KEMI-699113 format. One record per residue (C-alpha): residue number from 1; residue in three letters; x, y, z. Coordinates in steps of 0.25 Angstrom, whole numbers, plus 5000, padded with zeros to 4 digits. Layout:
BEGIN
k/r/east/north/up
NUM/ALA/X/Y/Z
...
//
This chain:
BEGIN
k/r/east/north/up
1/MET/4905/4950/5040
2/THR/4892/4953/5048
3/SER/4892/4968/5052
4/THR/4888/4972/5066
5/PRO/4877/4982/5066
6/ALA/4880/4996/5069
7/ARG/4877/5001/5083
8/SER/4865/5010/5085
9/VAL/4870/5024/5083
10/PRO/4864/5038/5086
11/THR/4858/5045/5074
12/GLY/4860/5059/5077
13/GLY/4873/5061/5069
14/PRO/4888/5059/5071
15/ALA/4893/5062/5085
16/GLY/4907/5065/5080
17/ARG/4918/5056/5075
18/SER/4926/5049/5085
19/ASP/4941/5047/5085
20/LEU/4938/5032/5084
21/GLY/4930/5035/5072
22/ARG/4941/5043/5065
23/ARG/4951/5032/5068
24/ALA/4942/5021/5062
25/ALA/4939/5029/5050
26/ALA/4953/5033/5047
27/ARG/4958/5019/5049
28/ARG/4947/5014/5040
29/ARG/4951/5024/5029
30/ASP/4966/5020/5031
31/LEU/4962/5006/5027
32/SER/4953/5010/5016
33/LEU/4941/5004/5022
34/SER/4927/5008/5020
35/ARG/4917/5008/5032
36/GLU/4910/4996/5026
37/GLN/4923/4988/5025
38/VAL/4927/4991/5040
39/ALA/4913/4986/5044
40/GLU/4915/4973/5036
41/ARG/4928/4971/5043
42/SER/4923/4974/5057
43/GLY/4909/4969/5057
44/LEU/4903/4982/5061
45/ALA/4892/4989/5053
46/ALA/4897/4999/5043
47/SER/4888/5010/5049
48/TYR/4894/5007/5062
49/VAL/4908/5009/5057
50/ALA/4904/5022/5051
51/TYR/4898/5026/5064
52/LEU/4911/5023/5071
53/GLU/4919/5032/5062
54/ASP/4909/5044/5061
55/HIS/4904/5045/5076
56/ALA/4910/5046/5090
57/VAL/4906/5032/5095
58/ALA/4913/5022/5104
59/PRO/4911/5008/5098
60/GLY/4912/4996/5106
61/ILE/4925/4988/5108
62/GLY/4920/4977/5098
63/SER/4917/4987/5087
64/LEU/4930/4994/5090
65/LEU/4938/4981/5089
66/ARG/4931/4977/5076
67/LEU/4933/4990/5070
68/ALA/4948/4991/5074
69/ASP/4950/4977/5068
70/ALA/4943/4981/5055
71/LEU/4952/4993/5054
72/GLY/4965/4985/5057
73/THR/4967/4993/5069
74/THR/4965/4993/5084
75/VAL/4954/4998/5094
76/ASP/4965/5007/5100
77/GLU/4969/5013/5087
78/LEU/4954/5016/5084
79/THR/4951/5022/5097
80/GLY/4964/5030/5098
81/THR/4969/5024/5110
82/THR/4983/5023/5103
83/THR/4983/5038/5098
84/GLU/4993/5042/5109
85/SER/5002/5030/5108
86/PRO/5013/5029/5099
87/PRO/5011/5017/5088
88/GLY/5019/5005/5089
89/ARG/5017/5001/5104
90/ALA/5012/4987/5100
91/ALA/5021/4975/5103
92/GLY/5030/4971/5091
93/SER/5029/4957/5085
94/ARG/5040/4947/5084
95/GLU/5035/4945/5070
96/GLY/5038/4959/5066
97/GLU/5047/4962/5054
98/LEU/5053/4975/5049
99/VAL/5052/4976/5034
100/VAL/5058/4986/5025
101/LEU/5048/4993/5015
102/SER/5051/4996/5001
103/ASP/5052/5010/4995
104/ALA/5038/5008/4988
105/GLU/5032/5003/5001
106/CYS/5037/5015/5009
107/ARG/5032/5025/4998
108/ARG/5018/5018/4999
109/LEU/5018/5019/5014
110/LEU/5021/5034/5013
111/SER/5012/5037/5001
112/THR/5000/5042/5007
113/HIS/5000/5052/5019
114/GLY/5000/5052/5034
115/ILE/5009/5056/5046
116/GLY/5024/5053/5046
117/ARG/5036/5059/5054
118/MET/5046/5069/5048
119/ALA/5060/5068/5054
120/ILE/5070/5080/5052
121/VAL/5083/5085/5059
122/THR/5082/5099/5065
123/ALA/5092/5108/5072
124/ASN/5087/5102/5085
125/GLY/5088/5087/5080
126/PRO/5079/5077/5073
127/THR/5064/5079/5074
128/VAL/5052/5071/5069
129/SER/5038/5077/5065
130/PRO/5026/5070/5061
131/VAL/5019/5075/5048
132/ASN/5007/5073/5040
133/TYR/5013/5069/5026
134/VAL/5009/5065/5012
135/MET/5017/5059/5001
136/ALA/5019/5068/4988
137/ASP/5027/5066/4976
138/GLY/5035/5055/4984
139/ARG/5038/5065/4995
140/VAL/5034/5066/5010
141/ALA/5026/5079/5011
142/PHE/5021/5085/5024
143/ARG/5016/5099/5029
144/THR/5023/5106/5041
145/SER/5024/5121/5046
146/GLY/5033/5130/5038
147/ASP/5041/5134/5050
148/GLY/5042/5120/5056
149/THR/5053/5111/5059
150/LEU/5050/5102/5047
151/ALA/5050/5114/5037
152/ALA/5063/5119/5042
153/ALA/5069/5105/5039
154/ALA/5067/5107/5024
155/GLY/5079/5103/5016
156/THR/5084/5093/5026
157/ASP/5083/5077/5027
158/ALA/5071/5072/5034
159/ALA/5065/5058/5037
160/PHE/5050/5055/5036
161/GLU/5044/5043/5043
162/VAL/5030/5037/5042
163/ASP/5025/5024/5048
164/GLN/5013/5016/5052
165/ILE/5012/5007/5064
166/ASP/5002/4995/5066
167/ASP/5002/4993/5081
168/ALA/4992/4981/5081
169/MET/5001/4973/5071
170/SER/5015/4979/5076
171/GLN/5018/4983/5062
172/GLY/5021/4996/5055
173/TRP/5029/5003/5044
174/SER/5038/5015/5043
175/VAL/5043/5023/5031
176/LEU/5055/5033/5032
177/VAL/5057/5044/5021
178/MET/5070/5052/5021
179/GLY/5073/5064/5012
180/GLU/5074/5079/5012
181/LEU/5063/5088/5018
182/SER/5058/5099/5009
183/ARG/5049/5110/5009
184/VAL/5037/5111/4998
185/SER/5038/5125/4993
186/GLU/5031/5125/4979
187/ASP/5016/5129/4980
188/SER/5012/5118/4970
189/ALA/5018/5107/4978
190/VAL/5012/5113/4991
191/ARG/4998/5113/4985
192/ARG/5000/5098/4980
193/LEU/5004/5094/4994
194/ASP/4993/5102/5000
195/ALA/4983/5094/4991
196/THR/4990/5081/4994
197/ALA/4989/5082/5009
198/PRO/4978/5074/5015
199/SER/4977/5082/5028
200/LEU/4983/5094/5035
201/PRO/4995/5091/5045
202/TRP/4990/5085/5058
203/ALA/4998/5095/5066
204/GLY/4990/5107/5060
205/GLY/4995/5121/5060
206/GLU/5001/5128/5048
207/ARG/5008/5115/5042
208/THR/5007/5119/5027
209/HIS/5022/5118/5024
210/TRP/5025/5106/5015
211/MET/5037/5098/5016
212/THR/5042/5085/5009
213/VAL/5052/5074/5010
214/ALA/5058/5068/4997
215/PRO/5062/5054/5001
216/SER/5076/5051/4999
217/LEU/5074/5038/5007
218/ILE/5062/5030/5010
219/SER/5062/5017/5019
220/GLY/5052/5010/5027
221/ARG/5050/4998/5036
222/ARG/5038/4990/5040
223/VAL/5036/4981/5052
224/VAL/5028/4968/5049
225/ARG/5024/4956/5056
226/GLY/5030/4943/5051
227/PRO/5041/4940/5041
228/THR/5041/4947/5028
229/ARG/5048/4941/5016
230/GLY/5058/4950/5009
231/ALA/5058/4961/5019
232/ALA/5071/4968/5023
233/GLY/5073/4973/5037
//
């Protein structure tokens, strides 16, 4: 594929990274692609891909479309137009099918880290809280405040859900974990989890209290397009 030459750019140093650049870089890393591979897919120069990621610049719609296509996403997602809108607003497909995921596939989808939703029952009724989580020793682990609602629910049954939505394709999956919510009190276990966590909780504050959910039941579903052999639903 012939690459489009990079635009003429200022040489006085970075002007500050833009949200578009951060989103493009994060999406590229999620796909395990190098800047050179994105350039090959999009027909843009690798130097221009790097410049878009690292500088506050507004590319033309043609470059945006090509970059979005190379990253398997949309211009709206790259530019942040959809950040205040809930996912799943795209029209469903008549070819959509609900597939039950195997236990192994559920664990694979859970296996890294991200943001999920923790559901518990309190004295005031059920509540759901988003948490940054990691998987450690087969358990869902997350940090919260020591005097918060989630910490107070230690020893009770809880549900944890994580999902991914692909609006462009009207597809997605979800995995549900059910089990007992527990406090992590051993210093050695806390140190291991601290070392495992890829980032601090997004919510900030003194969220240093580790909790885990030991799965007693794991289930998952995936919405796909077109018939899938052997799928249960």
